[in-house]
C-alpha positions as CSV (number, residue, x, y, z in Angstrom):
1,M,-32.8,-76.0,-5.8
2,A,-29.2,-76.2,-6.8
3,T,-29.8,-73.7,-9.6
4,K,-31.5,-71.3,-7.2
5,I,-28.7,-71.5,-4.7
6,T,-26.1,-70.8,-7.4
7,S,-28.2,-67.8,-8.6
8,M,-28.3,-66.5,-5.0
9,A,-24.6,-67.0,-4.6
10,I,-24.0,-65.0,-7.8
11,T,-26.3,-62.1,-6.9
12,R,-25.2,-61.5,-3.3
13,P,-21.7,-60.2,-4.3
14,L,-23.3,-57.8,-6.8
15,C,-25.6,-56.5,-4.1
16,S,-22.7,-56.0,-1.8
17,V,-20.7,-54.1,-4.4
18,S,-23.7,-51.8,-5.1
19,C,-24.2,-51.2,-1.4
20,L,-20.5,-50.5,-1.0
21,L,-20.6,-48.0,-3.9
22,L,-23.7,-46.3,-2.5
23,S,-22.2,-46.1,1.0
24,S,-19.0,-44.6,-0.4
25,S,-21.0,-42.0,-2.4
26,L,-23.0,-41.1,0.6
27,L,-19.9,-40.8,2.7
28,F,-18.3,-38.5,0.1
29,I,-21.4,-36.3,-0.1
30,V,-21.6,-36.0,3.7
31,S,-17.9,-35.1,3.9
32,L,-18.4,-32.4,1.3
33,L,-21.5,-31.1,3.1
34,F,-19.5,-31.0,6.4
35,F,-16.6,-29.2,4.7
36,F,-18.8,-26.5,3.1
37,S,-21.0,-26.1,6.1
38,N,-17.9,-25.3,8.2
39,S,-16.7,-22.9,5.5
40,L,-20.1,-21.1,5.4
41,L,-20.3,-21.0,9.1
42,S,-16.9,-19.4,9.5
43,Y,-17.2,-17.1,6.5
44,P,-19.6,-14.5,7.8
45,N,-17.3,-13.6,10.7
46,P,-14.1,-12.0,9.4
47,T,-11.4,-12.1,12.1
48,I,-7.7,-11.4,12.4
49,S,-5.7,-14.4,11.5
50,H,-3.5,-15.5,14.4
51,Y,-0.7,-17.2,12.5
52,T,1.9,-14.8,13.9
53,I,3.9,-15.8,17.0
54,Q,1.9,-14.6,20.0
55,N,4.8,-13.9,22.4
56,G,5.2,-10.4,21.1
57,I,8.0,-8.4,19.5
58,N,10.8,-6.8,21.4
59,V,11.1,-3.0,20.6
60,F,13.9,-0.7,21.6
61,V,13.0,3.0,21.3
62,A,15.8,5.2,20.0
63,E,16.6,7.9,22.4
64,L,15.8,10.9,20.3
65,P,15.5,14.4,21.9
66,R,12.0,15.2,23.1
67,S,12.0,18.2,20.6
68,L,11.5,15.6,17.8
69,N,8.3,14.1,19.1
70,Y,6.3,15.5,22.1
71,G,8.2,18.7,21.9
72,L,6.8,19.2,18.4
73,L,3.3,18.9,19.9
74,E,4.1,21.5,22.5
75,K,5.4,23.8,19.8
76,Y,2.3,23.2,17.7
77,W,-0.1,24.0,20.5
78,S,1.8,27.1,21.6
79,S,1.7,28.6,18.1
80,S,-0.9,31.2,17.3
81,S,-0.8,30.7,13.5
82,P,-3.7,28.8,11.9
83,D,-3.1,26.3,9.1
84,S,-3.0,28.3,5.9
85,R,-4.4,25.4,3.8
86,I,-7.9,25.1,5.4
87,P,-10.5,27.8,5.9
88,T,-11.1,26.9,9.5
89,D,-8.4,25.4,11.7
90,P,-10.2,23.5,14.5
91,D,-7.1,23.7,16.7
92,H,-6.5,27.4,16.4
93,P,-9.2,28.8,18.6
94,T,-8.2,26.4,21.4
95,R,-4.4,26.9,21.2
96,K,-4.5,29.8,23.7
97,T,-6.8,28.2,26.2
98,S,-6.6,24.4,25.9
99,L,-3.2,24.0,27.5
100,H,-2.9,26.2,30.5
101,K,0.5,24.6,31.3
102,P,2.8,22.3,29.4
103,E,1.8,18.7,29.5
104,K,4.2,15.8,29.4
105,Y,2.0,14.1,26.8
106,P,0.0,16.7,24.8
107,P,-2.9,15.7,22.7
108,Y,-2.6,15.2,18.9
109,P,-4.0,17.9,16.6
110,E,-7.7,17.7,15.5
111,N,-6.8,19.4,12.2
112,P,-8.0,16.7,9.7
113,L,-5.0,17.2,7.4
114,I,-2.8,16.1,10.3
115,K,-5.0,13.8,12.3
116,Q,-5.6,11.4,9.5
117,Y,-1.8,10.5,9.7
118,S,-1.7,10.2,13.5
119,A,-0.4,6.6,13.7
120,E,3.0,7.9,14.9
121,Y,1.3,9.3,18.0
122,W,-0.6,6.2,19.1
123,I,2.3,3.9,18.4
124,M,4.6,6.1,20.5
125,G,1.9,6.5,23.2
126,D,1.7,2.7,23.6
127,L,5.5,2.4,24.0
128,E,5.5,5.2,26.6
129,T,2.7,3.7,28.7
130,P,3.9,2.3,32.1
131,P,4.5,-1.5,31.9
132,E,1.7,-2.3,34.4
133,K,-0.8,-0.8,31.9
134,R,0.6,-2.5,28.8
135,I,-0.8,-6.0,29.5
136,G,-2.5,-6.2,26.1
137,S,0.3,-4.7,24.0
138,F,2.0,-7.0,21.4
139,A,5.1,-4.8,21.4
140,K,7.3,-5.5,24.4
141,R,9.5,-2.5,25.1
142,V,13.1,-3.3,26.0
143,F,15.8,-0.9,27.1
144,T,18.9,-2.6,25.7
145,E,19.5,-2.5,21.9
146,S,20.9,-6.1,22.0
147,D,17.6,-7.4,23.3
148,A,15.5,-5.8,20.6
149,D,14.0,-7.3,17.5
150,V,13.6,-3.8,16.0
151,V,14.5,-0.2,16.8
152,F,11.6,2.2,16.7
153,V,12.6,5.8,15.7
154,P,10.2,8.1,17.6
155,F,10.2,11.0,15.2
156,F,6.7,12.6,14.6
157,A,7.6,13.0,10.9
158,T,4.0,13.8,9.8
159,L,3.6,16.6,12.4
160,S,7.0,18.0,11.4
161,A,6.2,18.0,7.7
162,E,2.6,19.2,8.0
163,T,3.6,22.1,10.3
164,E,6.1,23.2,7.7
165,L,3.5,22.9,4.9
166,G,0.9,24.7,7.0
167,N,2.9,27.8,7.6
168,G,2.4,28.8,3.9
169,K,6.0,30.0,3.4
170,G,6.6,27.6,0.5
171,T,9.9,26.3,2.0
172,F,9.0,22.6,2.1
173,R,10.9,21.5,-1.0
174,K,13.9,23.6,-0.1
175,K,16.5,22.9,2.5
176,T,17.4,26.5,3.4
177,G,15.0,27.9,5.9
178,N,13.1,24.6,6.1
179,E,12.7,23.6,9.8
180,D,11.3,20.2,8.8
181,Y,14.4,19.4,6.8
182,Q,16.6,20.5,9.8
183,R,14.7,18.0,12.0
184,Q,15.0,15.2,9.4
185,R,18.7,15.8,9.3
186,Q,18.9,15.8,13.1
187,V,17.1,12.4,13.3
188,L,19.3,10.8,10.7
189,D,22.5,12.2,12.1
190,F,21.5,10.8,15.5
191,V,20.5,7.3,14.6
192,K,23.3,6.7,12.1
193,N,25.8,7.3,14.9
194,T,24.2,4.6,17.2
195,K,25.6,1.1,17.6
196,A,22.3,-0.3,16.5
197,W,22.3,1.4,13.2
198,K,26.0,0.6,12.5
199,R,25.3,-3.1,13.4
200,S,22.4,-3.5,10.9
201,G,22.8,-0.6,8.5
202,G,19.3,0.6,9.6
203,R,17.6,-2.6,8.3
204,D,15.9,-3.2,11.7
205,H,14.9,0.4,12.3
206,V,11.2,1.3,12.0
207,F,10.2,4.7,10.7
208,V,6.6,6.0,10.5
209,L,5.9,7.6,7.1
210,T,2.1,7.7,7.0
211,D,2.1,11.2,5.5
212,P,3.1,11.0,1.8
213,V,5.6,13.8,2.4
214,A,7.1,12.7,5.7
215,L,10.9,12.4,5.8
216,W,10.8,13.4,2.2
217,H,14.4,14.8,2.0
218,V,16.1,11.7,3.5
219,R,14.2,8.8,2.1
220,E,17.1,7.4,0.2
221,E,19.0,7.1,3.5
222,I,16.3,5.0,5.1
223,A,15.5,2.9,2.0
224,L,16.8,-0.3,3.8
225,S,14.7,0.3,6.9
226,I,11.1,-0.9,7.7
227,L,8.8,1.8,6.7
228,L,5.2,2.2,8.0
229,V,3.3,3.7,5.1
230,V,-0.4,4.1,4.2
231,D,0.1,2.9,0.6
232,F,2.6,2.6,-2.1
233,G,1.2,5.4,-4.3
234,G,3.0,8.4,-5.7
235,W,3.5,11.7,-4.0
236,F,2.9,15.2,-5.4
237,R,3.9,18.7,-4.9
238,Q,1.5,20.8,-2.9
239,D,1.4,23.7,-5.4
240,S,-0.7,23.7,-8.5
241,K,2.2,24.0,-11.0
242,S,5.4,22.1,-11.3
243,S,8.8,23.7,-11.5
244,N,8.8,23.8,-15.3
245,G,5.6,25.9,-15.3
246,S,3.2,23.2,-16.6
247,S,-0.2,22.8,-15.1
248,L,0.4,19.1,-14.1
249,P,1.8,18.5,-10.6
250,E,5.4,17.2,-10.3
251,R,5.5,13.7,-8.8
252,I,7.7,13.0,-5.8
253,E,9.1,9.5,-6.4
254,H,9.0,7.0,-3.6
255,T,10.6,3.9,-4.9
256,Q,12.1,2.5,-1.7
257,V,9.0,0.6,-0.6
258,S,8.1,-3.0,-0.9
259,V,5.4,-5.3,0.5
260,I,8.1,-7.6,1.6
261,K,10.0,-5.3,4.0
262,D,7.5,-2.5,4.7
263,V,4.1,-2.4,6.4
264,I,0.9,-0.7,5.2
265,V,-1.0,0.8,8.1
266,P,-4.5,2.3,8.3
267,Y,-5.3,6.0,8.1
268,T,-6.8,7.4,11.3
269,H,-10.5,7.6,10.7
270,L,-12.0,11.1,11.1
271,L,-15.6,10.1,11.6
272,P,-17.0,8.5,14.8
273,K,-17.8,4.8,15.1
274,L,-21.4,3.7,14.5
275,D,-22.4,0.6,16.5
276,L,-24.4,-2.0,14.6
277,S,-27.2,-1.7,17.2
278,Q,-27.5,2.0,16.2
279,N,-27.8,1.4,12.5
280,Q,-30.9,2.7,10.9
281,R,-32.6,2.4,7.5
282,R,-30.4,3.8,4.7
283,H,-32.0,5.8,1.9
284,S,-29.3,6.3,-0.7
285,L,-27.5,3.7,-2.8
286,L,-24.0,5.1,-3.1
287,Y,-22.2,8.0,-1.4
288,F,-19.0,9.9,-2.1
289,K,-17.6,13.0,-0.6
290,G,-14.2,14.5,-1.7
291,A,-12.6,16.6,-4.3
292,K,-13.6,15.8,-7.9
293,H,-10.4,17.0,-9.5
294,R,-7.3,14.9,-8.5
295,H,-4.1,14.0,-10.1
296,R,-2.6,10.8,-11.7
297,G,-4.7,7.8,-10.5
298,G,-7.3,10.3,-9.3
299,L,-8.2,11.1,-12.9
300,I,-10.4,8.0,-12.7
301,R,-12.3,9.7,-10.0
302,E,-13.2,12.5,-12.4
303,K,-14.6,10.1,-14.9
304,L,-16.5,8.2,-12.2
305,W,-18.0,11.5,-11.0
306,D,-19.3,12.4,-14.4
307,L,-20.8,8.9,-14.9
308,L,-22.5,8.7,-11.5
309,V,-23.5,12.2,-10.6
310,D,-26.9,11.9,-12.3
311,E,-27.6,8.3,-11.3
312,H,-30.7,7.8,-9.1
313,G,-29.8,7.1,-5.5
314,V,-26.1,8.2,-5.9
315,V,-24.9,11.2,-3.9
316,M,-21.6,12.9,-5.0
317,E,-20.5,15.8,-2.8
318,E,-17.4,18.1,-3.1
319,G,-15.5,18.6,0.1
320,F,-13.4,17.2,2.9
321,P,-14.6,16.1,6.4
322,N,-13.1,19.1,8.2
323,A,-14.7,21.2,10.8
324,T,-17.4,22.4,8.4
325,G,-18.0,19.2,6.4
326,R,-17.7,16.6,9.2
327,E,-21.4,16.5,10.0
328,Q,-22.3,16.4,6.4
329,S,-20.0,13.4,5.9
330,I,-21.4,11.6,9.0
331,R,-25.0,12.0,7.6
332,G,-24.0,10.9,4.1
333,M,-22.1,7.8,5.1
334,R,-24.7,6.7,7.7
335,N,-27.6,7.2,5.2
336,S,-26.0,5.3,2.3
337,E,-25.7,1.5,1.7
338,F,-22.4,1.8,-0.1
339,C,-19.5,4.3,0.0
340,L,-17.4,4.8,-3.1
341,H,-13.6,4.6,-2.7
342,P,-11.7,5.6,-5.9
343,A,-8.1,6.6,-5.9
344,G,-7.1,10.2,-5.3
345,D,-3.6,11.7,-5.2
346,T,-2.7,8.4,-3.6
347,P,-4.4,4.9,-3.9
348,T,-6.1,5.1,-0.5
349,S,-7.4,7.7,1.9
350,C,-9.0,8.0,5.3
351,R,-12.4,7.8,3.5
352,L,-12.2,4.0,3.4
353,F,-11.8,3.8,7.2
354,D,-14.4,6.4,7.8
355,A,-16.8,4.2,5.8
356,I,-15.9,1.1,7.9
357,Q,-16.6,3.1,11.1
358,S,-19.9,4.3,9.6
359,L,-21.0,0.7,8.6
360,C,-21.1,1.9,5.0
361,I,-20.1,-1.0,2.7
362,P,-16.9,0.1,0.9
363,V,-16.8,0.0,-2.9
364,I,-13.1,-0.1,-3.8
365,V,-12.4,0.9,-7.4
366,S,-8.8,-0.2,-8.2
367,D,-6.8,-2.8,-10.0
368,T,-3.6,-2.5,-7.9
369,I,-4.5,-1.3,-4.4
370,E,-2.7,-2.6,-1.3
371,L,-4.5,-2.5,2.0
372,P,-3.5,-2.7,5.7
373,F,-3.1,-6.1,7.4
374,E,-3.7,-8.2,4.2
375,G,-2.9,-11.8,5.0
376,M,-4.4,-11.2,8.4
377,I,-7.8,-10.1,7.2
378,D,-9.9,-10.7,4.1
379,Y,-11.4,-7.5,2.7
380,S,-13.5,-9.4,0.2
381,E,-15.7,-10.6,3.1
382,F,-17.0,-7.1,3.8
383,S,-16.1,-4.9,0.8
384,V,-17.0,-4.8,-2.9
385,F,-14.1,-4.7,-5.3
386,V,-14.6,-3.3,-8.8
387,S,-12.1,-3.1,-11.6
388,V,-11.5,0.2,-13.2
389,S,-12.7,-0.9,-16.6
390,D,-16.1,-2.1,-15.1
391,A,-16.5,1.0,-13.0
392,L,-16.0,3.2,-16.1
393,T,-18.6,1.4,-18.1
394,P,-21.7,3.6,-18.2
395,K,-24.5,2.3,-15.8
396,W,-22.5,-0.7,-14.8
397,L,-21.6,0.2,-11.2
398,A,-25.0,1.4,-10.1
399,N,-26.7,-1.6,-11.7
400,H,-24.2,-3.9,-10.0
401,L,-24.8,-2.5,-6.6
402,K,-28.6,-2.6,-7.0
403,R,-28.3,-6.4,-7.4
404,F,-27.3,-6.8,-3.8
405,S,-30.3,-8.0,-1.8
406,E,-31.2,-6.5,1.6
407,R,-30.0,-9.8,3.2
408,D,-26.6,-9.5,1.4
409,K,-26.2,-5.9,2.6
410,E,-27.0,-6.7,6.1
411,T,-24.5,-9.6,6.1
412,L,-21.8,-7.4,4.8
413,R,-22.6,-4.7,7.3
414,S,-22.5,-7.2,10.2
415,R,-19.0,-8.3,9.0
416,I,-17.9,-4.7,9.0
417,A,-19.0,-4.3,12.6
418,K,-16.7,-7.2,13.5
419,V,-13.6,-5.5,12.1
420,Q,-14.1,-1.9,13.1
421,T,-11.8,-2.2,16.0
422,V,-9.0,-3.6,13.8
423,F,-8.5,-0.2,12.2
424,A,-8.9,2.0,15.3
425,Y,-6.0,3.7,16.9
426,D,-7.7,5.9,19.5
427,N,-7.9,4.2,23.0
428,G,-10.0,6.9,24.6
429,Q,-7.1,8.6,26.3
430,A,-6.6,12.3,25.4
431,N,-2.8,12.0,26.0
432,G,-2.5,8.9,23.8
433,M,-1.3,6.7,26.7
434,G,-2.5,3.1,27.0
435,P,-3.8,0.6,27.7
436,I,-4.5,0.0,24.0
437,Q,-7.2,-2.2,22.4
438,P,-5.7,-5.8,22.1
439,D,-7.2,-6.2,18.6
440,G,-6.7,-2.6,17.6
441,A,-4.5,-1.0,14.9
442,V,-1.4,-0.6,17.0
443,N,-1.1,-4.2,17.9
444,N,-1.8,-5.3,14.4
445,I,0.9,-3.1,13.0
446,W,3.4,-4.7,15.3
447,K,2.2,-8.1,14.3
448,K,2.9,-7.2,10.7
449,V,6.3,-5.8,11.6
450,Q,7.1,-9.1,13.4
451,Q,6.6,-10.9,10.1
452,K,9.5,-8.9,8.6
453,V,11.9,-9.7,11.5
454,P,13.3,-13.1,10.2
455,M,14.2,-11.5,6.8
456,V,15.8,-8.5,8.5
457,K,17.9,-10.7,10.8
458,E,19.0,-12.9,7.8
459,A,20.1,-9.8,5.9
460,V,22.0,-8.4,8.9
461,M,23.8,-11.6,9.6
462,R,24.7,-12.0,5.9
463,E,26.1,-8.4,5.9
464,R,28.1,-9.1,9.1
465,R,30.0,-12.1,7.8
466,K,30.7,-10.5,4.5
467,P,34.5,-10.1,3.9
468,A,35.8,-6.5,4.1
469,G,35.6,-4.8,0.7
470,A,33.3,-7.5,-0.8
471,S,30.2,-6.2,-2.7
472,V,26.8,-7.2,-1.5
473,P,25.3,-9.9,-3.8
474,L,22.6,-8.7,-6.0
475,R,20.1,-11.2,-4.7
476,C,20.5,-9.6,-1.2
477,Q,19.3,-6.3,-2.6
478,W,16.3,-7.8,-4.3
479,F,13.9,-5.0,-3.5
480,R,16.0,-2.4,-5.2
481,F,16.7,-4.8,-8.1
482,L,13.1,-5.5,-8.7
483,S,12.2,-1.8,-8.6
484,E,14.5,-1.3,-11.6
485,M,13.5,-4.4,-13.5
486,K,11.9,-4.0,-16.9
487,D,10.0,-6.3,-19.2
488,P,12.2,-7.7,-22.1
489,F,10.2,-5.5,-24.5
490,E,10.8,-2.4,-22.4
491,A,14.5,-3.4,-22.3
492,A,14.5,-3.6,-26.1
493,I,13.3,0.0,-26.1
494,D,15.2,1.6,-23.2
495,E,18.4,-0.4,-23.0
496,S,19.5,-0.7,-26.6
497,P,23.3,-0.1,-27.1
498,P,24.4,2.8,-29.3
499,E,23.3,2.3,-32.9
500,S,25.7,1.1,-35.5
501,P,27.5,3.9,-37.3
502,V,26.3,2.3,-40.6
503,E,23.6,4.5,-41.9
504,T,20.2,3.0,-42.9
505,E,17.8,4.6,-45.3
506,Q,14.5,5.7,-43.8
507,T,11.7,7.4,-45.5
508,P,10.0,10.5,-44.1
509,E,6.9,8.5,-43.3
510,E,9.0,6.0,-41.3
511,D,10.8,8.8,-39.5
512,E,7.5,10.4,-38.5
513,R,6.2,7.0,-37.4
514,A,9.3,6.4,-35.3
515,M,9.1,9.8,-33.7
516,G,5.5,9.1,-32.8
517,V,6.4,5.8,-31.2
518,R,9.1,7.4,-29.2
519,R,6.7,10.1,-28.0
520,Q,4.2,7.4,-27.0
521,L,6.9,5.5,-25.1
522,K,8.1,8.6,-23.4
523,K,4.6,9.5,-22.5
524,R,4.0,6.0,-21.1
525,K,7.1,6.3,-18.9
526,T,6.4,9.8,-17.5
527,S,2.6,10.1,-17.6
528,V,1.0,11.1,-14.3
529,V,-2.1,9.2,-15.3
530,A,-0.6,5.7,-15.3
531,E,-1.2,3.4,-12.4
532,P,1.9,2.2,-10.5
533,T,3.5,-0.7,-12.5
534,A,5.0,-2.5,-9.5
535,D,3.1,-5.8,-9.0
536,P,3.6,-6.9,-5.4
537,V,2.7,-10.5,-6.2
538,K,5.2,-10.6,-9.1
539,M,7.8,-8.9,-6.9
540,A,7.3,-11.6,-4.2
541,K,7.6,-14.4,-6.7
542,M,10.7,-12.9,-8.2
543,K,12.3,-12.5,-4.8
544,A,11.8,-16.2,-4.1
545,I,13.3,-17.1,-7.5
546,L,16.3,-14.8,-7.1
547,A,17.0,-16.1,-3.6
548,Q,17.7,-19.5,-5.2
549,F,20.2,-18.2,-7.7
550,T,23.9,-18.8,-7.4
551,E,26.5,-16.0,-7.9
552,N,27.1,-17.2,-11.4
553,Q,23.3,-17.3,-12.2
554,I,22.8,-13.8,-10.8
555,S,25.7,-12.5,-13.0
556,R,24.3,-14.2,-16.1
557,Y,20.8,-12.9,-15.4
558,E,22.0,-9.4,-14.8
559,S,23.9,-9.5,-18.1
560,F,20.8,-10.7,-19.9
561,R,18.8,-7.8,-18.4
562,R,21.3,-5.3,-19.7
563,S,21.8,-6.8,-23.1
564,A,19.8,-5.7,-26.2
565,F,20.0,-5.9,-30.0
566,Q,20.7,-2.8,-32.0
567,K,17.4,-1.7,-33.6
568,G,19.2,-0.5,-36.7
569,N,20.8,-3.8,-37.4
570,M,17.6,-5.6,-36.7
571,K,15.8,-3.4,-39.2
572,K,18.3,-4.2,-41.9
573,M,17.9,-7.9,-41.3
574,L,14.1,-7.6,-41.4
575,Q,14.4,-5.7,-44.7
576,N,16.6,-8.5,-46.2
577,I,14.2,-11.2,-45.0
578,T,10.9,-9.6,-46.0
579,G,12.1,-7.6,-49.0
580,N,10.2,-4.7,-47.7
581,Q,12.1,-1.5,-47.1
582,K,9.4,0.0,-44.8
583,I,9.7,-1.7,-41.4
584,D,7.2,-0.5,-38.8
585,P,9.2,0.7,-35.7
586,L,6.8,-1.2,-33.4
587,I,7.4,-4.4,-35.3
588,N,11.2,-3.8,-35.0
589,I,10.9,-3.3,-31.2
590,V,8.8,-6.5,-30.9
591,V,11.2,-8.6,-32.9
592,C,14.2,-7.2,-30.8
593,G,12.4,-8.3,-27.6
594,I,11.5,-11.8,-28.9
595,T,15.0,-12.3,-30.3
596,K,16.5,-11.4,-27.0
597,M,14.4,-14.0,-25.2
598,F,15.1,-16.6,-27.8
599,V,18.9,-16.1,-27.6
600,G,18.6,-16.1,-23.8
601,E,17.0,-19.6,-24.1
602,L,19.8,-20.8,-26.4
603,V,22.5,-19.6,-24.0
604,E,20.7,-21.1,-21.0
605,T,20.4,-24.5,-22.6
606,D,24.0,-24.5,-24.0
C-alpha cells in the first residue's frame, strides 16, 4: 500500500500541471476568439473616428467685402453669357428667370465644372447660419479675432477663377485685364493688413482652394496658411499647347501643400444619392465615364482604357456628367458592381464621390493618392485599391474583380451606405444655409482643421518670441525644407560643385553616354508623366526627426545636404583604382552618392 500511495503522490502533481497547461491554453484561445470576434463585428461598419476634441473649433470670419463671395454669385446669375467650355450651360437658360430679385444668399451654380468645387459655398453657408440653427455645427463662430482658433477667409476663389476661365477671353494666366487676379489681390491686400494676419503671419488663416487654379497668382503669399484642397496633384494650363509651342501642357506648380498643415476635402458629388434599400441587381462588372486622353498621371488612364475596353462586362464611356451626360452616368454607375477611379489631370476627381453616392464599389488605381478624412475613416473597408503595375498587367484587373463573391460585394456596398453622408455637403437648402448634417463633409473638414491648430499655435508663439532680426530656424520651416529635399544620389547629380579646371580625357563614346544620362535625368525631373515624388509618410517622419534637432545639428545636416563630390575628380580616382579609363557616368554618380553618405557617417561619429 505504501508503494501505491507514493505512486499516487507522484502522479497527482503531474496531473495538476497538465490541467494547468490545458486551462491556460484554453484561456488563451478564448481570449483570441474574443479579440477577433470583436474585430470582425466592428469591421463591417466603417464610421468616423472620434478621437478629435468634441467641443468644437472657434472660427473668426474675416470681414471681406460681399463682392468677394455672395456678390460674385449675384454677378454670375445676372450675366447672360454661357460658359464657353461646355456645349450646354445648365445655368444659362435660367439666369434671366430664376432670380427675379437679388437674394441675400443666392444658390450656387449647377454648371458641373464649378459645382464640383462648391465646398467654399457650404462652409460659408454654415458659418452664416443663425446661431439657433447651428446646433450640430462643429465650427463655433466667434466675432473677436482673439477668441478664434483659426480665421476663415470667405473668398469664393473657385467661382472667381472659373468665371474668368469660362469667359473664353484667355486672360487667366495674365494679370492685365484679369478680374480674377484683381480679386485675388484685393483679398490678400485686405487680410495682410489685419491684426490677425500680422500676429500669425497668416499661419492660422484658412483658404479654400478646391479648384486646382483657385488663388493661382498669390499662392506663394499664402504658403504658410491652412489650405483646403481636393488633392496634392499638379495643375495644368487650360489650353492645349504650352507657351513654348509644344503639344504637352505646361504644369502649374503647387509646392506649398503638406498633409501636416493642410486638409484634403471631398469634391462635391454631381450624381444623386442612392439609398441601399433602392439598390437593384447590377449587370456590368466595371464602369468608367470620362475623358480617355489626359495629361501626366492621367496617361495611366489611356493605357487602362486600351486594356479594358474590350473586356467582357466592362463599360468604358467618353464624357463628363454634365447636363447631357448626367443620366447616362447615373445609369452606368447604378448598373455596375465596381467603378474605376484612375488619375486624370489630378489624382482625384468627383467621380470617386459620385461612385460612393451610387453605391458603386470604388476601384482606386494609384500608388500615391491622398484622400479626404484619412485617419478618421478607413477607405480599405469599402474600396478596392490596386497598384498601377497590377492594373496595367493585361487581364489582371478584370480577373481580380471577378473573384469577389456576391456576399463580398454586398458587404462592401453596405459599408459604402454607412459613409455616404460623410462626403455630402448639400443640406437640402437652396441658399446653402444650415442646419448642416452633423456627420457631413463640412463638420468633418473642421474636425481635420482642428487637428492642425496645436501645430499652428506652436509656430505662432515661436515666431512671436523670436528676437528682432533673428532668422527663423530651419526646423520651424520644415514643410518648405522637405519639399526641397533630395535623395543623396539626386544630390550627387544636381548639387555638384563646379568641376575642377583640370581636364580629363573622355572618349566620344563616354561623352555620348554622359549626354544620354543627362538627358534621362533632365527628363526624369521635368517629365509630365511622373507621379508626384513627395511621400507624405516620409515627410511626416522627417518632420518628427527634424523637430528633435538642435541648431548645431540642423546646420550640419543642411551642410551635408548641400555638399557633393566633384564628378571629375571621382572619375579620375576610379580610373586609378580600376585601371580602366572608361568609367560609366552612372557608376560615377552612384559612387559619388555612396561616398557622400560614407563621409557623412565618419563626420557624425567623429
